[in-house]
PyMOL Python script that loads the backbone (N, CA, C, O; Angstrom):
from pymol import cmd

cmd.read_pdbstr("""\
ATOM      1  N   MET A   1      -6.903 -61.199 -33.898  1.00  0.00           N
ATOM      2  CA  MET A   1      -7.187 -62.615 -33.932  1.00  0.00           C
ATOM      3  C   MET A   1      -6.091 -63.372 -34.668  1.00  0.00           C
ATOM      4  O   MET A   1      -5.652 -64.439 -34.238  1.00  0.00           O
ATOM      5  N   GLU A   2      -5.659 -62.798 -35.784  1.00  0.00           N
ATOM      6  CA  GLU A   2      -4.633 -63.487 -36.566  1.00  0.00           C
ATOM      7  C   GLU A   2      -3.325 -63.591 -35.800  1.00  0.00           C
ATOM      8  O   GLU A   2      -2.646 -64.617 -35.854  1.00  0.00           O
ATOM      9  N   SER A   3      -2.971 -62.526 -35.086  1.00  0.00           N
ATOM     10  CA  SER A   3      -1.697 -62.560 -34.355  1.00  0.00           C
ATOM     11  C   SER A   3      -1.746 -63.560 -33.209  1.00  0.00           C
ATOM     12  O   SER A   3      -0.740 -64.204 -32.912  1.00  0.00           O
ATOM     13  N   ALA A   4      -2.894 -63.702 -32.562  1.00  0.00           N
ATOM     14  CA  ALA A   4      -3.025 -64.693 -31.492  1.00  0.00           C
ATOM     15  C   ALA A   4      -2.917 -66.106 -32.063  1.00  0.00           C
ATOM     16  O   ALA A   4      -2.264 -66.965 -31.471  1.00  0.00           O
ATOM     17  N   SER A   5      -3.548 -66.346 -33.197  1.00  0.00           N
ATOM     18  CA  SER A   5      -3.466 -67.661 -33.840  1.00  0.00           C
ATOM     19  C   SER A   5      -2.047 -67.975 -34.279  1.00  0.00           C
ATOM     20  O   SER A   5      -1.563 -69.091 -34.088  1.00  0.00           O
ATOM     21  N   ALA A   6      -1.381 -66.988 -34.869  1.00  0.00           N
ATOM     22  CA  ALA A   6       0.002 -67.189 -35.318  1.00  0.00           C
ATOM     23  C   ALA A   6       0.927 -67.439 -34.138  1.00  0.00           C
ATOM     24  O   ALA A   6       1.813 -68.290 -34.211  1.00  0.00           O
ATOM     25  N   ALA A   7       0.729 -66.705 -33.058  1.00  0.00           N
ATOM     26  CA  ALA A   7       1.562 -66.894 -31.868  1.00  0.00           C
ATOM     27  C   ALA A   7       1.338 -68.274 -31.261  1.00  0.00           C
ATOM     28  O   ALA A   7       2.289 -68.911 -30.810  1.00  0.00           O
ATOM     29  N   PHE A   8       0.092 -68.743 -31.245  1.00  0.00           N
ATOM     30  CA  PHE A   8      -0.197 -70.078 -30.726  1.00  0.00           C
ATOM     31  C   PHE A   8       0.513 -71.132 -31.568  1.00  0.00           C
ATOM     32  O   PHE A   8       1.129 -72.052 -31.029  1.00  0.00           O
ATOM     33  N   ALA A   9       0.428 -70.998 -32.870  1.00  0.00           N
ATOM     34  CA  ALA A   9       1.088 -71.963 -33.756  1.00  0.00           C
ATOM     35  C   ALA A   9       2.594 -71.969 -33.534  1.00  0.00           C
ATOM     36  O   ALA A   9       3.213 -73.031 -33.462  1.00  0.00           O
ATOM     37  N   GLU A  10       3.176 -70.794 -33.427  1.00  0.00           N
ATOM     38  CA  GLU A  10       4.627 -70.679 -33.276  1.00  0.00           C
ATOM     39  C   GLU A  10       5.120 -71.145 -31.908  1.00  0.00           C
ATOM     40  O   GLU A  10       6.097 -71.888 -31.813  1.00  0.00           O
ATOM     41  N   ARG A  11       4.448 -70.712 -30.864  1.00  0.00           N
ATOM     42  CA  ARG A  11       4.939 -70.977 -29.506  1.00  0.00           C
ATOM     43  C   ARG A  11       4.491 -72.316 -28.940  1.00  0.00           C
ATOM     44  O   ARG A  11       5.141 -72.864 -28.049  1.00  0.00           O
ATOM     45  N   VAL A  12       3.392 -72.841 -29.447  1.00  0.00           N
ATOM     46  CA  VAL A  12       2.839 -74.068 -28.868  1.00  0.00           C
ATOM     47  C   VAL A  12       2.940 -75.235 -29.847  1.00  0.00           C
ATOM     48  O   VAL A  12       3.577 -76.245 -29.546  1.00  0.00           O
ATOM     49  N   ILE A  13       2.324 -75.103 -31.001  1.00  0.00           N
ATOM     50  CA  ILE A  13       2.269 -76.201 -31.964  1.00  0.00           C
ATOM     51  C   ILE A  13       3.654 -76.533 -32.507  1.00  0.00           C
ATOM     52  O   ILE A  13       4.075 -77.689 -32.483  1.00  0.00           O
ATOM     53  N   ASP A  14       4.362 -75.510 -32.999  1.00  0.00           N
ATOM     54  CA  ASP A  14       5.680 -75.749 -33.605  1.00  0.00           C
ATOM     55  C   ASP A  14       6.691 -76.317 -32.618  1.00  0.00           C
ATOM     56  O   ASP A  14       7.621 -77.020 -33.013  1.00  0.00           O
ATOM     57  N   ARG A  15       6.515 -76.017 -31.350  1.00  0.00           N
ATOM     58  CA  ARG A  15       7.438 -76.516 -30.324  1.00  0.00           C
ATOM     59  C   ARG A  15       7.045 -77.892 -29.797  1.00  0.00           C
ATOM     60  O   ARG A  15       7.770 -78.487 -29.000  1.00  0.00           O
ATOM     61  N   GLY A  16       5.911 -78.390 -30.238  1.00  0.00           N
ATOM     62  CA  GLY A  16       5.487 -79.725 -29.842  1.00  0.00           C
ATOM     63  C   GLY A  16       5.079 -79.849 -28.387  1.00  0.00           C
ATOM     64  O   GLY A  16       5.311 -80.886 -27.764  1.00  0.00           O
ATOM     65  N   VAL A  17       4.477 -78.811 -27.840  1.00  0.00           N
ATOM     66  CA  VAL A  17       4.023 -78.859 -26.450  1.00  0.00           C
ATOM     67  C   VAL A  17       2.943 -79.933 -26.334  1.00  0.00           C
ATOM     68  O   VAL A  17       1.984 -79.922 -27.106  1.00  0.00           O
ATOM     69  N   PRO A  18       3.080 -80.852 -25.391  1.00  0.00           N
ATOM     70  CA  PRO A  18       2.089 -81.922 -25.242  1.00  0.00           C
ATOM     71  C   PRO A  18       0.696 -81.375 -24.928  1.00  0.00           C
ATOM     72  O   PRO A  18       0.541 -80.459 -24.120  1.00  0.00           O
ATOM     73  N   THR A  19      -0.294 -81.942 -25.569  1.00  0.00           N
ATOM     74  CA  THR A  19      -1.669 -81.488 -25.365  1.00  0.00           C
ATOM     75  C   THR A  19      -2.185 -81.811 -23.967  1.00  0.00           C
ATOM     76  O   THR A  19      -3.208 -81.271 -23.546  1.00  0.00           O
ATOM     77  N   SER A  20      -1.502 -82.669 -23.259  1.00  0.00           N
ATOM     78  CA  SER A  20      -1.925 -83.022 -21.905  1.00  0.00           C
ATOM     79  C   SER A  20      -1.519 -81.974 -20.868  1.00  0.00           C
ATOM     80  O   SER A  20      -1.996 -82.013 -19.733  1.00  0.00           O
ATOM     81  N   GLU A  21      -0.653 -81.051 -21.240  1.00  0.00           N
ATOM     82  CA  GLU A  21      -0.200 -80.031 -20.290  1.00  0.00           C
ATOM     83  C   GLU A  21      -1.280 -78.975 -20.074  1.00  0.00           C
ATOM     84  O   GLU A  21      -1.979 -78.571 -21.003  1.00  0.00           O
ATOM     85  N   PHE A  22      -1.393 -78.543 -18.821  1.00  0.00           N
ATOM     86  CA  PHE A  22      -2.378 -77.514 -18.490  1.00  0.00           C
ATOM     87  C   PHE A  22      -2.139 -76.250 -19.296  1.00  0.00           C
ATOM     88  O   PHE A  22      -3.097 -75.644 -19.776  1.00  0.00           O
ATOM     89  N   ARG A  23      -0.893 -75.837 -19.459  1.00  0.00           N
ATOM     90  CA  ARG A  23      -0.606 -74.592 -20.175  1.00  0.00           C
ATOM     91  C   ARG A  23      -1.061 -74.670 -21.631  1.00  0.00           C
ATOM     92  O   ARG A  23      -1.494 -73.666 -22.197  1.00  0.00           O
ATOM     93  N   TYR A  24      -0.968 -75.845 -22.237  1.00  0.00           N
ATOM     94  CA  TYR A  24      -1.476 -76.029 -23.608  1.00  0.00           C
ATOM     95  C   TYR A  24      -2.990 -75.834 -23.632  1.00  0.00           C
ATOM     96  O   TYR A  24      -3.516 -75.069 -24.440  1.00  0.00           O
ATOM     97  N   ARG A  25      -3.677 -76.534 -22.742  1.00  0.00           N
ATOM     98  CA  ARG A  25      -5.139 -76.469 -22.720  1.00  0.00           C
ATOM     99  C   ARG A  25      -5.636 -75.068 -22.375  1.00  0.00           C
ATOM    100  O   ARG A  25      -6.631 -74.605 -22.932  1.00  0.00           O
ATOM    101  N   ASN A  26      -4.949 -74.398 -21.462  1.00  0.00           N
ATOM    102  CA  ASN A  26      -5.325 -73.042 -21.084  1.00  0.00           C
ATOM    103  C   ASN A  26      -5.162 -72.082 -22.263  1.00  0.00           C
ATOM    104  O   ASN A  26      -6.050 -71.277 -22.542  1.00  0.00           O
ATOM    105  N   ALA A  27      -4.039 -72.169 -22.939  1.00  0.00           N
ATOM    106  CA  ALA A  27      -3.792 -71.301 -24.094  1.00  0.00           C
ATOM    107  C   ALA A  27      -4.790 -71.600 -25.214  1.00  0.00           C
ATOM    108  O   ALA A  27      -5.306 -70.677 -25.843  1.00  0.00           O
ATOM    109  N   LEU A  28      -5.063 -72.876 -25.467  1.00  0.00           N
ATOM    110  CA  LEU A  28      -6.014 -73.249 -26.516  1.00  0.00           C
ATOM    111  C   LEU A  28      -7.416 -72.748 -26.185  1.00  0.00           C
ATOM    112  O   LEU A  28      -8.112 -72.229 -27.058  1.00  0.00           O
ATOM    113  N   TYR A  29      -7.827 -72.898 -24.946  1.00  0.00           N
ATOM    114  CA  TYR A  29      -9.146 -72.409 -24.527  1.00  0.00           C
ATOM    115  C   TYR A  29      -9.274 -70.911 -24.799  1.00  0.00           C
ATOM    116  O   TYR A  29     -10.257 -70.454 -25.383  1.00  0.00           O
ATOM    117  N   HIS A  30      -8.273 -70.162 -24.369  1.00  0.00           N
ATOM    118  CA  HIS A  30      -8.327 -68.719 -24.572  1.00  0.00           C
ATOM    119  C   HIS A  30      -8.268 -68.357 -26.055  1.00  0.00           C
ATOM    120  O   HIS A  30      -8.943 -67.427 -26.496  1.00  0.00           O
ATOM    121  N   LEU A  31      -7.471 -69.084 -26.815  1.00  0.00           N
ATOM    122  CA  LEU A  31      -7.429 -68.837 -28.257  1.00  0.00           C
ATOM    123  C   LEU A  31      -8.798 -69.088 -28.883  1.00  0.00           C
ATOM    124  O   LEU A  31      -9.262 -68.288 -29.696  1.00  0.00           O
ATOM    125  N   MET A  32      -9.438 -70.173 -28.516  1.00  0.00           N
ATOM    126  CA  MET A  32     -10.739 -70.514 -29.098  1.00  0.00           C
ATOM    127  C   MET A  32     -11.797 -69.461 -28.764  1.00  0.00           C
ATOM    128  O   MET A  32     -12.702 -69.219 -29.563  1.00  0.00           O
ATOM    129  N   THR A  33     -11.691 -68.836 -27.594  1.00  0.00           N
ATOM    130  CA  THR A  33     -12.668 -67.792 -27.258  1.00  0.00           C
ATOM    131  C   THR A  33     -12.522 -66.570 -28.150  1.00  0.00           C
ATOM    132  O   THR A  33     -13.450 -65.769 -28.255  1.00  0.00           O
ATOM    133  N   THR A  34     -11.369 -66.417 -28.795  1.00  0.00           N
ATOM    134  CA  THR A  34     -11.162 -65.260 -29.675  1.00  0.00           C
ATOM    135  C   THR A  34     -11.666 -65.513 -31.087  1.00  0.00           C
ATOM    136  O   THR A  34     -11.716 -64.584 -31.893  1.00  0.00           O
ATOM    137  N   GLN A  35     -12.036 -66.734 -31.402  1.00  0.00           N
ATOM    138  CA  GLN A  35     -12.271 -67.103 -32.792  1.00  0.00           C
ATOM    139  C   GLN A  35     -13.715 -66.979 -33.268  1.00  0.00           C
ATOM    140  O   GLN A  35     -14.006 -67.360 -34.402  1.00  0.00           O
ATOM    141  N   THR A  36     -14.607 -66.475 -32.470  1.00  0.00           N
ATOM    142  CA  THR A  36     -15.985 -66.295 -32.930  1.00  0.00           C
ATOM    143  C   THR A  36     -16.098 -65.062 -33.819  1.00  0.00           C
ATOM    144  O   THR A  36     -15.411 -64.066 -33.595  1.00  0.00           O
ATOM    145  N   SER A  37     -16.939 -65.128 -34.796  1.00  0.00           N
ATOM    146  CA  SER A  37     -17.098 -64.002 -35.722  1.00  0.00           C
ATOM    147  C   SER A  37     -17.821 -62.823 -35.076  1.00  0.00           C
ATOM    148  O   SER A  37     -17.814 -61.723 -35.629  1.00  0.00           O
ATOM    149  N   CYS A  38     -18.435 -63.029 -33.933  1.00  0.00           N
ATOM    150  CA  CYS A  38     -19.152 -61.939 -33.257  1.00  0.00           C
ATOM    151  C   CYS A  38     -18.246 -60.735 -33.045  1.00  0.00           C
ATOM    152  O   CYS A  38     -18.668 -59.592 -33.224  1.00  0.00           O
ATOM    153  N   TYR A  39     -17.008 -60.993 -32.665  1.00  0.00           N
ATOM    154  CA  TYR A  39     -16.088 -59.906 -32.342  1.00  0.00           C
ATOM    155  C   TYR A  39     -15.675 -59.124 -33.577  1.00  0.00           C
ATOM    156  O   TYR A  39     -15.363 -57.937 -33.481  1.00  0.00           O
ATOM    157  N   ARG A  40     -15.669 -59.750 -34.696  1.00  0.00           N
ATOM    158  CA  ARG A  40     -15.160 -59.120 -35.912  1.00  0.00           C
ATOM    159  C   ARG A  40     -16.261 -58.461 -36.738  1.00  0.00           C
ATOM    160  O   ARG A  40     -16.058 -57.364 -37.259  1.00  0.00           O
ATOM    161  N   TYR A  41     -17.396 -59.089 -36.865  1.00  0.00           N
ATOM    162  CA  TYR A  41     -18.384 -58.657 -37.854  1.00  0.00           C
ATOM    163  C   TYR A  41     -19.566 -57.871 -37.290  1.00  0.00           C
ATOM    164  O   TYR A  41     -20.373 -57.352 -38.061  1.00  0.00           O
ATOM    165  N   TRP A  42     -19.684 -57.771 -35.989  1.00  0.00           N
ATOM    166  CA  TRP A  42     -20.817 -57.042 -35.439  1.00  0.00           C
ATOM    167  C   TRP A  42     -20.549 -55.550 -35.356  1.00  0.00           C
ATOM    168  O   TRP A  42     -21.390 -54.792 -34.873  1.00  0.00           O
ATOM    169  N   GLY A  43     -19.398 -55.130 -35.819  1.00  0.00           N
ATOM    170  CA  GLY A  43     -19.086 -53.706 -35.846  1.00  0.00           C
ATOM    171  C   GLY A  43     -18.562 -53.201 -34.517  1.00  0.00           C
ATOM    172  O   GLY A  43     -18.393 -53.974 -33.574  1.00  0.00           O
ATOM    173  N   PRO A  44     -18.306 -51.908 -34.441  1.00  0.00           N
ATOM    174  CA  PRO A  44     -17.736 -51.346 -33.219  1.00  0.00           C
ATOM    175  C   PRO A  44     -18.720 -51.428 -32.059  1.00  0.00           C
ATOM    176  O   PRO A  44     -19.936 -51.478 -32.243  1.00  0.00           O
ATOM    177  N   GLY A  45     -18.167 -51.441 -30.892  1.00  0.00           N
ATOM    178  CA  GLY A  45     -19.008 -51.505 -29.703  1.00  0.00           C
ATOM    179  C   GLY A  45     -18.461 -52.498 -28.706  1.00  0.00           C
ATOM    180  O   GLY A  45     -17.287 -52.867 -28.750  1.00  0.00           O
ATOM    181  N   ILE A  46     -19.312 -52.918 -27.822  1.00  0.00           N
ATOM    182  CA  ILE A  46     -18.892 -53.750 -26.695  1.00  0.00           C
ATOM    183  C   ILE A  46     -18.347 -55.101 -27.147  1.00  0.00           C
ATOM    184  O   ILE A  46     -17.386 -55.594 -26.556  1.00  0.00           O
ATOM    185  N   TRP A  47     -18.932 -55.720 -28.183  1.00  0.00           N
ATOM    186  CA  TRP A  47     -18.453 -57.029 -28.626  1.00  0.00           C
ATOM    187  C   TRP A  47     -17.047 -56.946 -29.200  1.00  0.00           C
ATOM    188  O   TRP A  47     -16.229 -57.841 -28.986  1.00  0.00           O
ATOM    189  N   THR A  48     -16.771 -55.877 -29.925  1.00  0.00           N
ATOM    190  CA  THR A  48     -15.420 -55.684 -30.452  1.00  0.00           C
ATOM    191  C   THR A  48     -14.435 -55.487 -29.307  1.00  0.00           C
ATOM    192  O   THR A  48     -13.313 -55.991 -29.350  1.00  0.00           O
ATOM    193  N   ASP A  49     -14.860 -54.752 -28.285  1.00  0.00           N
ATOM    194  CA  ASP A  49     -14.014 -54.558 -27.101  1.00  0.00           C
ATOM    195  C   ASP A  49     -13.744 -55.888 -26.399  1.00  0.00           C
ATOM    196  O   ASP A  49     -12.622 -56.147 -25.963  1.00  0.00           O
ATOM    197  N   TYR A  50     -14.767 -56.726 -26.292  1.00  0.00           N
ATOM    198  CA  TYR A  50     -14.583 -58.053 -25.697  1.00  0.00           C
ATOM    199  C   TYR A  50     -13.555 -58.854 -26.492  1.00  0.00           C
ATOM    200  O   TYR A  50     -12.665 -59.478 -25.915  1.00  0.00           O
ATOM    201  N   GLY A  51     -13.679 -58.834 -27.795  1.00  0.00           N
ATOM    202  CA  GLY A  51     -12.746 -59.569 -28.649  1.00  0.00           C
ATOM    203  C   GLY A  51     -11.313 -59.101 -28.469  1.00  0.00           C
ATOM    204  O   GLY A  51     -10.397 -59.919 -28.379  1.00  0.00           O
ATOM    205  N   ARG A  52     -11.112 -57.793 -28.417  1.00  0.00           N
ATOM    206  CA  ARG A  52      -9.762 -57.247 -28.208  1.00  0.00           C
ATOM    207  C   ARG A  52      -9.189 -57.697 -26.865  1.00  0.00           C
ATOM    208  O   ARG A  52      -8.019 -58.068 -26.770  1.00  0.00           O
ATOM    209  N   GLU A  53     -10.024 -57.659 -25.835  1.00  0.00           N
ATOM    210  CA  GLU A  53      -9.556 -58.056 -24.502  1.00  0.00           C
ATOM    211  C   GLU A  53      -9.208 -59.541 -24.469  1.00  0.00           C
ATOM    212  O   GLU A  53      -8.205 -59.922 -23.865  1.00  0.00           O
ATOM    213  N   LEU A  54     -10.004 -60.369 -25.095  1.00  0.00           N
ATOM    214  CA  LEU A  54      -9.696 -61.798 -25.121  1.00  0.00           C
ATOM    215  C   LEU A  54      -8.416 -62.074 -25.905  1.00  0.00           C
ATOM    216  O   LEU A  54      -7.634 -62.944 -25.521  1.00  0.00           O
ATOM    217  N   CYS A  55      -8.197 -61.353 -26.987  1.00  0.00           N
ATOM    218  CA  CYS A  55      -6.941 -61.493 -27.738  1.00  0.00           C
ATOM    219  C   CYS A  55      -5.758 -61.049 -26.886  1.00  0.00           C
ATOM    220  O   CYS A  55      -4.707 -61.689 -26.897  1.00  0.00           O
ATOM    221  N   ARG A  56      -5.928 -59.960 -26.151  1.00  0.00           N
ATOM    222  CA  ARG A  56      -4.858 -59.480 -25.273  1.00  0.00           C
ATOM    223  C   ARG A  56      -4.517 -60.526 -24.210  1.00  0.00           C
ATOM    224  O   ARG A  56      -3.346 -60.793 -23.944  1.00  0.00           O
ATOM    225  N   ARG A  57      -5.544 -61.109 -23.611  1.00  0.00           N
ATOM    226  CA  ARG A  57      -5.320 -62.127 -22.581  1.00  0.00           C
ATOM    227  C   ARG A  57      -4.638 -63.362 -23.170  1.00  0.00           C
ATOM    228  O   ARG A  57      -3.746 -63.942 -22.550  1.00  0.00           O
ATOM    229  N   THR A  58      -5.060 -63.754 -24.361  1.00  0.00           N
ATOM    230  CA  THR A  58      -4.442 -64.904 -25.021  1.00  0.00           C
ATOM    231  C   THR A  58      -2.964 -64.651 -25.267  1.00  0.00           C
ATOM    232  O   THR A  58      -2.131 -65.514 -24.991  1.00  0.00           O
ATOM    233  N   MET A  59      -2.635 -63.476 -25.783  1.00  0.00           N
ATOM    234  CA  MET A  59      -1.232 -63.135 -26.043  1.00  0.00           C
ATOM    235  C   MET A  59      -0.431 -63.103 -24.745  1.00  0.00           C
ATOM    236  O   MET A  59       0.719 -63.540 -24.715  1.00  0.00           O
ATOM    237  N   GLU A  60      -1.024 -62.594 -23.686  1.00  0.00           N
ATOM    238  CA  GLU A  60      -0.345 -62.552 -22.391  1.00  0.00           C
ATOM    239  C   GLU A  60      -0.038 -63.965 -21.896  1.00  0.00           C
ATOM    240  O   GLU A  60       1.056 -64.223 -21.394  1.00  0.00           O
ATOM    241  N   ILE A  61      -0.984 -64.865 -22.034  1.00  0.00           N
ATOM    242  CA  ILE A  61      -0.771 -66.261 -21.636  1.00  0.00           C
ATOM    243  C   ILE A  61       0.345 -66.882 -22.467  1.00  0.00           C
ATOM    244  O   ILE A  61       1.222 -67.556 -21.926  1.00  0.00           O
ATOM    245  N   LEU A  62       0.316 -66.660 -23.764  1.00  0.00           N
ATOM    246  CA  LEU A  62       1.343 -67.232 -24.640  1.00  0.00           C
ATOM    247  C   LEU A  62       2.725 -66.678 -24.310  1.00  0.00           C
ATOM    248  O   LEU A  62       3.707 -67.421 -24.330  1.00  0.00           O
ATOM    249  N   GLU A  63       2.815 -65.398 -24.011  1.00  0.00           N
ATOM    250  CA  GLU A  63       4.106 -64.794 -23.674  1.00  0.00           C
ATOM    251  C   GLU A  63       4.601 -65.252 -22.308  1.00  0.00           C
ATOM    252  O   GLU A  63       5.797 -65.471 -22.121  1.00  0.00           O
ATOM    253  N   HIS A  64       3.694 -65.395 -21.361  1.00  0.00           N
ATOM    254  CA  HIS A  64       4.089 -65.762 -19.992  1.00  0.00           C
ATOM    255  C   HIS A  64       4.387 -67.249 -19.847  1.00  0.00           C
ATOM    256  O   HIS A  64       5.376 -67.626 -19.218  1.00  0.00           O
ATOM    257  N   ASP A  65       3.547 -68.089 -20.420  1.00  0.00           N
ATOM    258  CA  ASP A  65       3.656 -69.537 -20.197  1.00  0.00           C
ATOM    259  C   ASP A  65       4.559 -70.258 -21.187  1.00  0.00           C
ATOM    260  O   ASP A  65       4.955 -71.398 -20.946  1.00  0.00           O
ATOM    261  N   PHE A  66       4.888 -69.608 -22.298  1.00  0.00           N
ATOM    262  CA  PHE A  66       5.701 -70.274 -23.308  1.00  0.00           C
ATOM    263  C   PHE A  66       6.912 -69.447 -23.656  1.00  0.00           C
ATOM    264  O   PHE A  66       7.717 -69.853 -24.495  1.00  0.00           O
TER     265      PHE A  66
END
""", "prot")
cmd.dss("prot")
cmd.show_as("cartoon", "prot")
cmd.util.cbc("prot")
cmd.orient("prot")
């Protein structure tokens, strides 16, 4: 989660990408889906797997679109 947040800040916020761009909104949406505590605090299992996959997808979007 931290690496996805840091990557968003570095690749999107620091570069001043306009919030009106689809790629900004898409990356932000995916980042926000990673930020629920369910993935971190419910322990191992399916929810943790979901959280990892959403973080992976977020990083992929940030690497591909920015």
